Every structure is written in C-alpha cells, then in structure tokens.
Residue frames relative to the residue before (quaternion, step in Angstrom):
aa qw qx qy qz dx dy dz
X 1.0000 0.0000 0.0000 0.0000 0.00 0.00 0.00
X 0.4206 -0.7150 0.5386 0.1481 3.41 -1.15 1.08
X 0.2385 -0.7747 0.5593 0.1736 3.74 -0.61 1.02
X 0.2995 -0.7414 0.5860 0.1316 3.57 -1.13 0.89
X 0.1671 -0.8174 0.5489 0.0506 3.57 -0.49 1.17
X 0.5128 -0.6534 0.4602 0.3136 3.55 -0.96 0.75
X 0.4160 -0.7066 0.5062 0.2671 3.41 -1.08 0.74
X 0.0291 -0.7929 0.6078 -0.0322 3.60 -0.83 1.04
X 0.3694 -0.7098 0.5652 0.2005 3.53 -1.30 0.75
X 0.4105 -0.7366 0.4798 0.2424 3.51 -0.72 1.15
X 0.7116 0.4136 -0.3199 0.4692 3.66 0.95 -0.20
X 0.5180 0.6526 -0.4300 0.3477 3.75 1.15 0.20
X 0.3971 -0.6585 0.5839 0.2604 3.53 -1.43 -0.22
X 0.4566 -0.6416 0.5569 0.2640 3.41 -1.26 0.86
X 0.6470 -0.5296 0.3830 0.3927 3.47 -1.39 0.32
X 0.5879 0.5534 -0.3817 0.4499 3.65 1.07 -0.48
X 0.6348 0.5116 -0.3212 0.4818 3.54 0.90 -0.94
X 0.6529 0.5101 -0.3485 0.4383 3.71 0.73 -0.82
X 0.6596 0.5090 -0.3197 0.4513 3.51 0.94 -1.02
X 0.6736 0.5173 -0.3269 0.4146 3.65 0.88 -0.83
X 0.6477 0.5401 -0.2852 0.4554 3.37 1.22 -0.93
X 0.6267 0.5384 -0.2994 0.4772 3.50 1.03 -0.79
X 0.6000 0.5521 -0.3203 0.4823 3.57 1.13 -1.05
X 0.6601 0.4984 -0.2825 0.4859 3.68 0.70 -1.16
X 0.7092 0.4553 -0.3241 0.4297 3.60 0.48 -0.98
X 0.6435 0.5376 -0.3259 0.4367 3.65 1.13 -0.63
X 0.6388 0.5015 -0.3419 0.4728 3.51 1.19 -0.75
X 0.6590 0.5312 -0.3209 0.4249 3.52 1.01 -0.79
X 0.6110 0.5646 -0.3028 0.4650 3.53 1.21 -0.84
X 0.6460 0.5255 -0.2901 0.4715 3.52 0.98 -1.04
X 0.6647 0.4974 -0.3020 0.4686 3.53 0.81 -1.00
X 0.6530 0.4840 -0.3476 0.4674 3.71 0.86 -0.77
X 0.6668 0.4812 -0.3499 0.4487 3.70 0.76 -0.80
X 0.6277 0.5185 -0.3238 0.4820 3.58 1.00 -0.69
X 0.6489 0.5259 -0.2919 0.4661 3.46 0.84 -0.65
X 0.6797 0.4805 -0.2577 0.4906 3.56 0.92 -0.95
X 0.6698 0.4628 -0.3136 0.4887 3.54 1.05 -0.82
X 0.6039 0.5525 -0.3621 0.4459 3.58 0.97 -0.58
X 0.6574 0.5163 -0.2873 0.4678 3.50 1.01 -0.99
X 0.6916 0.4438 -0.2962 0.4869 3.58 0.85 -0.94
X 0.6470 0.4839 -0.3893 0.4422 3.66 0.83 -0.56
X 0.6232 0.5293 -0.3548 0.4535 3.65 1.16 -0.67
X 0.6320 0.5563 -0.3288 0.4278 3.53 1.00 -0.70
X 0.6757 0.4752 -0.3070 0.4727 3.56 1.08 -0.93
X 0.6166 0.5110 -0.3665 0.4736 3.64 1.08 -0.54
X 0.6825 0.5206 -0.3060 0.4117 3.44 0.89 -0.68
X 0.5996 0.5093 -0.3210 0.5272 3.49 1.15 -0.81
X 0.6822 0.4868 -0.3437 0.4237 3.74 0.82 -0.88
X 0.6656 0.4820 -0.3398 0.4573 3.62 1.05 -0.76
X 0.6040 0.5383 -0.3597 0.4649 3.58 0.99 -0.67
X 0.7050 0.4517 -0.3274 0.4380 3.49 0.83 -0.88
X 0.5722 0.5541 -0.3667 0.4807 3.64 1.07 -0.61
X 0.6483 0.4762 -0.3113 0.5060 3.73 0.80 -0.99
X 0.7093 0.4682 -0.3473 0.3963 3.61 0.57 -0.67
X 0.5814 0.5627 -0.3337 0.4837 3.43 1.25 -0.84
X 0.6833 0.4820 -0.2803 0.4714 3.62 0.79 -0.99
X 0.6403 0.4983 -0.3402 0.4754 3.57 0.97 -0.64
X 0.5612 0.5575 -0.3544 0.4987 3.64 1.08 -0.71
X 0.6803 0.5551 -0.2578 0.4032 3.52 0.64 -1.21
X 0.6559 0.5423 -0.2272 0.4734 3.40 1.10 -1.13
X 0.6946 0.4389 -0.2889 0.4914 3.50 0.80 -0.96
X 0.6283 0.5362 -0.3727 0.4229 3.72 0.98 -0.54
X 0.6754 0.4673 -0.2907 0.4909 3.45 1.01 -1.02
X 0.6297 0.5324 -0.3623 0.4345 3.60 0.83 -0.59
X 0.6726 0.4956 -0.2711 0.4781 3.53 1.04 -0.81
X 0.6303 0.5265 -0.3242 0.4694 3.52 1.10 -0.73
X 0.7676 0.4208 -0.2223 0.4293 3.50 0.61 -1.20
X 0.5974 0.5518 -0.3798 0.4408 3.56 1.20 -0.38
X 0.7180 0.3917 -0.2660 0.5102 3.63 1.19 -0.41
X 0.3487 0.7323 -0.5191 0.2697 3.57 1.18 0.28
X 0.0564 -0.8025 0.5933 0.0287 3.60 -1.17 0.63
X 0.4840 -0.7123 0.4318 0.2680 3.51 -1.00 0.78
X 0.2753 0.7194 -0.5227 0.3653 3.53 0.65 1.48
X 0.1960 -0.7390 0.6243 0.1605 3.67 -0.62 1.16
X 0.2627 -0.7825 0.5563 0.0961 3.40 -1.32 0.65
X 0.4439 -0.7005 0.5034 0.2426 3.58 -1.27 0.64
X 0.3310 -0.7176 0.5627 0.2427 3.66 -0.81 0.83
X 0.7271 -0.4781 0.3134 0.3802 3.43 -1.31 0.21
X 0.6592 0.5173 -0.2579 0.4810 3.48 1.40 -0.79
X 0.5579 -0.6528 0.3059 0.4112 3.57 1.45 -0.24
X 0.4873 0.6302 -0.4417 0.4127 3.44 1.41 0.15
X 0.3667 -0.7458 0.5242 0.1861 3.50 -1.21 0.59
X 0.2428 -0.7837 0.5662 0.0792 3.55 -1.02 1.02
X 0.4958 -0.6382 0.4568 0.3718 3.63 -0.73 0.81
X 0.6339 -0.5170 0.3864 0.4261 3.56 -1.38 0.28
X 0.7788 0.1134 -0.0383 0.6157 3.73 1.04 -0.58
X 0.0763 0.8108 -0.5713 0.1017 3.61 -0.51 1.40
X 0.2302 -0.7175 0.6273 0.1967 3.45 -1.48 0.06
X 0.4472 0.7005 -0.4629 0.3082 3.63 0.93 0.59
X 0.7524 0.3873 -0.3137 0.4307 3.56 -1.50 -0.02
X 0.6420 -0.5592 0.3417 0.3980 3.71 0.93 0.71
X 0.4877 0.6125 -0.4763 0.4002 3.55 1.16 0.43
X 0.5841 -0.5505 0.4696 0.3676 3.61 -1.38 0.45
X 0.6666 -0.3028 0.1882 0.6546 3.55 1.27 -1.04
X 0.1371 -0.7668 0.6241 0.0609 3.26 -1.52 0.40
X 0.0766 0.8372 -0.5359 0.0775 3.76 -0.67 0.68
X 0.4967 -0.6510 0.4858 0.3058 3.43 -1.26 0.16
X 0.1559 -0.8205 0.5489 -0.0336 3.41 -0.92 1.15
X 0.2895 -0.7006 0.6201 0.2019 3.62 -0.94 0.83
X 0.7907 0.2919 -0.2724 0.4640 3.46 -1.30 0.78
X 0.3584 0.7348 -0.4987 0.2878 3.57 1.14 0.50
X 0.7585 0.0984 -0.0718 0.6402 3.46 1.31 -0.62
X 0.5071 -0.6606 0.4469 0.3268 3.64 -0.94 0.53
X 0.3807 -0.7173 0.5220 0.2609 3.52 -0.81 0.91
X 0.2926 -0.7762 0.5450 0.1222 3.59 -0.95 0.97
X 0.7140 -0.4688 0.3090 0.4183 3.48 -1.31 -0.09
X 0.5662 0.5850 -0.3645 0.4520 3.54 1.33 -0.12
X 0.4945 -0.6703 0.4040 0.3782 3.58 1.21 -0.05
X 0.2550 0.7696 -0.5405 0.2246 3.59 1.13 0.56
X 0.4549 -0.6821 0.5054 0.2690 3.59 -0.93 0.85
X 0.4030 -0.7211 0.5299 0.1919 3.51 -1.22 0.90
X 0.4757 0.6912 -0.4390 0.3213 3.53 1.39 0.17
X 0.0123 -0.7836 0.6202 -0.0358 3.64 -0.96 0.93
X 0.3788 -0.6829 0.5750 0.2442 3.35 -1.46 0.04
X 0.1926 -0.7707 0.6067 0.0284 3.57 -0.92 1.13
X 0.0378 0.7918 -0.6095 0.0130 3.51 -1.07 0.69
X 0.2013 -0.7403 0.6300 0.1210 3.72 -1.12 0.74
X 0.0111 -0.8179 0.5716 -0.0641 3.58 -0.80 0.94
X 0.1151 -0.8032 0.5792 0.0780 3.73 -0.82 0.82
X 0.1823 0.7580 -0.5934 0.2003 3.46 -0.60 1.15
X 0.8732 0.0483 -0.0496 0.4824 3.67 -1.28 0.83
X 0.7123 -0.4900 0.2649 0.4271 3.49 0.89 0.91
X 0.6457 0.4817 -0.2921 0.5155 3.56 1.30 0.47
X 0.2253 -0.7325 0.6245 0.1509 3.56 -1.17 0.83
X 0.1674 -0.7954 0.5822 -0.0188 3.51 -0.61 1.38
X 0.2214 -0.7683 0.5956 0.0772 3.43 -1.18 0.86
X 0.0861 -0.8388 0.5343 0.0593 3.60 -0.37 1.03
X 0.0504 -0.8066 0.5889 0.0087 3.67 -0.93 0.65
X 0.1335 -0.7884 0.5946 0.0839 3.45 -1.27 0.52
X 0.4740 -0.7238 0.4106 0.2879 3.61 -0.63 0.83
X 0.7416 0.1999 -0.0996 0.6326 3.45 1.40 -0.50
X 0.4184 -0.7379 0.4377 0.2981 3.55 -0.67 1.00
X 0.7315 0.3984 -0.2195 0.5080 3.71 0.99 -0.61
X 0.8601 -0.1184 -0.0031 0.4961 3.51 -0.45 1.38
X 0.4542 0.6971 -0.4844 0.2704 3.59 1.05 0.50
X 0.5912 -0.5965 0.4325 0.3282 3.53 -1.27 0.63
X 0.2346 -0.7704 0.5745 0.1464 3.69 -0.61 1.13
X 0.1735 -0.6999 0.6914 0.0444 3.43 -1.55 0.69
X 0.1619 -0.7905 0.5868 0.0673 3.57 -1.04 0.89
X 0.1228 -0.7762 0.6179 0.0251 3.41 -1.30 0.73
X 0.4303 -0.6747 0.5298 0.2808 3.65 -0.94 0.78
X 0.0220 -0.8006 0.5983 0.0267 3.65 -0.86 0.92
X 0.7781 0.1379 -0.1013 0.6044 3.57 1.18 0.01
X 0.0456 -0.7880 0.6137 -0.0168 3.65 -0.84 1.00
X 0.7863 0.2626 -0.2564 0.4970 3.57 -1.39 0.34
X 0.3573 0.6872 -0.5427 0.3249 3.52 0.59 1.17
X 0.4089 -0.7270 0.5238 0.1728 3.43 -0.97 1.04
X 0.7825 -0.1253 0.1366 0.5945 3.56 0.83 -0.82
X 0.0689 -0.7271 0.6815 0.0450 3.55 -1.47 0.42
X 0.0139 -0.7644 0.6445 -0.0030 3.47 -1.03 1.07
X 0.1163 -0.7644 0.6325 0.0451 3.59 -1.17 0.76
X 0.0973 -0.7258 0.6799 0.0388 3.32 -1.38 0.87
X 0.1713 -0.7617 0.6149 0.1111 3.58 -1.26 0.53
X 0.2807 -0.7726 0.5522 0.1389 3.60 -1.00 0.92
X 0.2907 -0.8120 0.4771 0.1690 3.60 -0.46 1.01
X 0.7542 -0.4069 0.2813 0.4319 3.63 -1.12 -0.11
X 0.6592 0.4685 -0.3006 0.5057 3.55 1.31 -0.47
X 0.5995 -0.6001 0.3936 0.3543 3.55 1.11 -0.14
X 0.5753 0.5683 -0.3810 0.4481 3.46 1.31 0.18
X 0.4079 -0.7316 0.5177 0.1744 3.48 -1.20 0.97
X 0.1245 -0.8000 0.5868 0.0089 3.56 -0.81 1.12
X 0.3535 -0.6986 0.5601 0.2709 3.65 -1.18 0.43
X 0.7629 0.1847 -0.2000 0.5864 3.55 1.15 0.09
X 0.2491 -0.7498 0.5934 0.1537 3.53 -1.39 0.36
X 0.1336 0.7740 -0.5896 0.1882 3.43 -0.20 1.41
X 0.0848 0.8530 -0.5127 0.0489 3.54 0.70 0.98
X 0.5621 -0.5991 0.4593 0.3379 3.63 -1.00 0.76
X 0.6913 0.4621 -0.2283 0.5065 3.53 0.94 -1.08
X 0.3155 -0.7649 0.5062 0.2432 3.78 -0.35 1.08
X 0.6745 0.5050 -0.3072 0.4423 3.67 1.08 -0.26
X 0.4674 0.7040 -0.3967 0.3585 3.50 1.54 -0.36
X 0.0715 0.7761 -0.6256 -0.0351 3.65 -1.02 0.56
X 0.5810 -0.5453 0.4431 0.4108 3.68 -1.21 0.44
X 0.4923 -0.6132 0.5391 0.3017 3.37 -1.44 0.43
X 0.8158 0.0299 -0.0285 0.5769 3.70 1.09 -0.42
X 0.2024 -0.7334 0.6378 0.1199 3.49 -1.18 0.40
X 0.0766 -0.7718 0.6298 0.0425 3.58 -1.14 1.01
X 0.1256 -0.7806 0.6122 -0.0112 3.53 -0.81 1.20
X 0.0373 -0.7647 0.6432 0.0086 3.62 -0.93 1.11
X 0.1552 -0.8184 0.5533 -0.0096 3.38 -0.69 1.33
X 0.0702 -0.7862 0.6111 0.0594 3.72 -0.65 0.90
X 0.2321 -0.7520 0.6103 0.0905 3.60 -0.43 1.22
X 0.6386 -0.5403 0.4253 0.3454 3.51 -1.31 0.54
X 0.8501 0.0841 -0.0937 0.5114 3.53 -0.65 1.15
X 0.6804 0.4413 -0.2904 0.5079 3.70 1.26 0.22
X 0.6136 -0.5347 0.4550 0.3613 3.46 -1.36 0.33
X 0.6528 -0.5176 0.3996 0.3824 3.63 -1.29 0.41
X 0.1448 -0.7655 0.6215 0.0817 3.43 -1.10 0.62
X 0.1863 -0.8309 0.5238 0.0208 3.56 -0.41 1.31
X 0.0019 0.7728 -0.6342 -0.0223 3.73 -0.91 0.95
X 0.1421 -0.7460 0.6463 0.0742 3.45 -1.24 0.69
X 0.0322 -0.7919 0.6095 -0.0187 3.60 -0.88 0.99
X 0.3329 -0.6737 0.6004 0.2736 3.54 -1.24 0.63
X 0.3340 -0.7098 0.5624 0.2614 3.55 -1.13 0.56
X 0.7401 -0.5123 0.2217 0.3751 3.54 -1.22 0.77
X 0.6701 -0.5585 0.3254 0.3649 3.50 -1.11 0.70
X 0.6027 0.5367 -0.3741 0.4569 3.73 1.24 -0.38
X 0.6305 0.5897 -0.3249 0.3862 3.52 1.24 -0.27
X 0.4927 0.6637 -0.3927 0.4031 3.47 1.46 -0.11
X 0.6528 -0.5100 0.3479 0.4390 3.73 -1.00 0.47
X 0.4546 -0.7069 0.4730 0.2645 3.50 -0.88 1.00
X 0.4696 -0.6937 0.4274 0.3400 3.68 -0.82 0.58
X 0.5703 -0.6239 0.4103 0.3422 3.44 -1.14 0.78
X 0.3322 -0.7099 0.5693 0.2482 3.82 -0.63 0.82
X 0.6568 -0.5400 0.3879 0.3557 3.62 -1.23 0.57
X 0.6750 0.4970 -0.3210 0.4408 3.52 0.95 -0.94
X 0.6062 0.5419 -0.3557 0.4607 3.75 1.25 -0.55
X 0.6459 0.5109 -0.3194 0.4688 3.75 1.17 -0.22
X 0.5003 0.6938 -0.4159 0.3087 3.56 1.16 -0.46
X 0.7437 0.4022 -0.2391 0.4774 3.56 0.89 -0.73
X 0.5299 0.6143 -0.4332 0.3925 3.70 1.21 0.12
C-alpha cells in the first residue's frame, strides 16, 4: 500500500514557533511601552522641579529687592496708630517700610511704600501700599502649595529671634532668614540682608557727653 505524506514547506513556521514569536514580540512591546512611559514621567517630574525652582528663584529675587530697600521709617495707619519701621504683628510674617515701592513723579510724590509678607492657607502673599501712611493695601499670591514657612531675624547683637518687637520703632534687623517647606518637597532656606539703613545708628557726639 502506498503512503500519502502531507505536503510541507521547508521555509514555513509551525504553530508553536508562531506562538513563541508572538509571545516574545509581546514582551518586547510591553518593555518598550514601559520604557517610554518612564521617560515621559521623568520629563514631567523634571519640568515640575524646574518650575518649582524657578518660582523659588523669583521669590528670592523679590525678597532680596524688597529687603535691600527697607528703611527705618515708622508709618501712621489710617486710624492714627503708629507702626514701627519693621514689625511682625497682625498675623504677618513681617512688614516694613520700603523706598522705591512706587515711582516718584513730577508732583513730588514720595516713593515710600509699605510691604508685608503673610502666610495663610498654604499660600505666601505679598501686600503693598502705594503710600506708607494710611495707604490702601493690595495683596498678591506669590507662592502656593506651601506646607510651612518659618522666619527668623538677626538683631544688631548677632542673636537670631523668631519675632521682631523692638522697643525702638526705627530699629530693623540686620538679616532675615526664611525657610519654606513646599508640599512633598525638602525645606528651602533663604537668607537676606536688610537695607543699609537698618544697621545700628552711629552714636552722635552729644550722646557721649554724659559717658
């Protein structure tokens, strides 16, 4: 009896080989998708970190510019009460008098204004007035998603204090330290010198006459 053999192609693949090839292709595809997703997530995180760093850098520049122009000049509120040149009252981190807050014009308007920094509900706000005495204040959010902010002040004796309640209404700290803890991020510490007018006033000759 003559046997009939099935016709096969020498260059073809069996079903098992096709399944193995598809399995390997699936693994490679899954690995490629995972790699691309990881790369995309890394780029998003990098952009987020760079954005946070840029925001903190702008805040640092703003604080540096404000505190460098601080002056030892008390101000009068609209109700008639007097605020010291540099204070930490009314729930504010600190507030102070600043020259150059508004531009002086041809009418001789003073460029002295009042600046304040306040932390509330996870936001750092900056307040400013166009006129130091009795001016209307406006606030703007300059940093959000903040977990905590702590501030210290260095006095003329080199001692760091957590508040500034100087007896002299014209006294100002020599330096201000601000530490910001953003949500899910390490603490960011900034240190600023206060304007040259905030340094201890020189003793006048007549003040030495009784020594």
